[in-house]
C-alpha positions as CSV (number, residue, x, y, z in Angstrom):
1,X,-3.5,-6.2,-5.7
2,X,-3.0,-6.8,-2.0
3,X,-0.6,-4.6,0.0
4,X,1.2,-6.4,2.7
5,X,3.1,-4.9,5.8
6,X,6.4,-6.2,6.8
7,X,8.8,-5.5,9.7
8,X,12.4,-6.4,10.1
9,X,13.2,-8.3,13.4
10,X,16.9,-7.2,13.1
11,X,16.7,-3.4,12.6
12,X,13.0,-2.6,13.2
13,X,12.5,-1.2,9.7
14,X,8.7,-1.3,8.6
15,X,7.6,-1.3,5.0
16,X,4.6,-2.1,2.8
17,X,4.8,-4.1,-0.4
18,X,2.3,-4.5,-3.2
19,X,2.4,-8.2,-4.1
20,X,0.2,-10.8,-5.9
21,X,-1.2,-13.4,-3.5
22,X,1.0,-15.9,-5.3
23,X,4.2,-14.0,-4.8
24,X,6.7,-15.5,-2.4
25,X,7.0,-13.8,1.1
26,X,9.8,-11.2,1.3
27,X,12.7,-12.1,3.5
28,X,15.5,-9.6,2.9
29,X,15.3,-6.1,4.6
30,X,16.0,-3.3,2.2
31,X,17.4,-1.3,5.1
32,X,19.9,-3.6,6.7
33,X,20.2,-6.3,4.2
34,X,19.5,-9.2,6.7
35,X,17.0,-12.0,5.9
36,X,14.9,-11.0,8.9
37,X,11.7,-9.5,7.3
38,X,8.5,-10.9,8.8
39,X,5.1,-10.5,7.2
40,X,2.8,-8.7,9.7
41,X,-0.9,-9.6,10.4
42,X,-2.9,-6.5,9.7
43,X,-6.0,-5.1,8.0
44,X,-6.0,-5.9,4.4
45,X,-5.1,-3.1,1.9
46,X,-5.5,-3.3,-1.7
47,X,-5.4,-1.2,-4.9
48,X,-7.9,-1.5,-7.8
49,X,-6.1,-0.9,-11.2
50,X,-7.3,-0.2,-14.7
51,X,-10.9,0.4,-16.0
52,X,-13.3,-2.2,-14.9
53,X,-16.6,-2.1,-12.9
54,X,-15.4,0.1,-10.0
55,X,-13.8,2.8,-12.1
56,X,-16.6,2.9,-14.7
57,X,-19.8,2.0,-12.8
58,X,-19.4,3.6,-9.3
59,X,-17.6,6.8,-10.0
60,X,-18.7,10.0,-11.7
61,X,-17.2,13.3,-12.9
62,X,-13.9,14.2,-11.4
63,X,-13.7,11.1,-9.2
64,X,-13.0,8.9,-12.3
65,X,-9.2,8.7,-11.9
66,X,-8.2,8.5,-8.2
67,X,-4.6,8.3,-9.0
68,X,-4.6,12.0,-9.9
69,X,-6.1,13.2,-6.7
70,X,-5.0,12.6,-3.1
71,X,-7.3,10.5,-0.9
72,X,-9.5,12.5,1.5
73,X,-7.3,11.3,4.5
74,X,-4.1,12.5,2.8
75,X,-5.5,15.9,2.2
76,X,-6.5,16.4,5.8
77,X,-3.2,14.8,7.1
78,X,-5.3,12.0,8.6
79,X,-2.8,9.4,7.7
80,X,0.2,11.2,9.0
81,X,2.0,11.0,5.5
82,X,2.2,7.2,5.9
83,X,0.4,6.7,2.6
84,X,2.9,8.6,0.5
85,X,0.3,11.1,-0.7
86,X,2.1,14.2,0.7
87,X,0.0,17.1,-0.3
């Protein structure tokens, strides 16, 4: 599922939202409440859910369930805490 970045033109609040490609663009800022959110153009981020080929065919051992362990960038602090995986 794609992860989109948004920024509010009114207050400068920035956020990420996991949405289906068919979902409508968000417009209301959760910080100030104004309809000034704008979708940013950035590198695509996405999340793979469930079983499927990635989880079952390309992972082995303790790497099977990535939701239980932080990503390597989070463990080293490389993301600056932006990913929410505070270790």
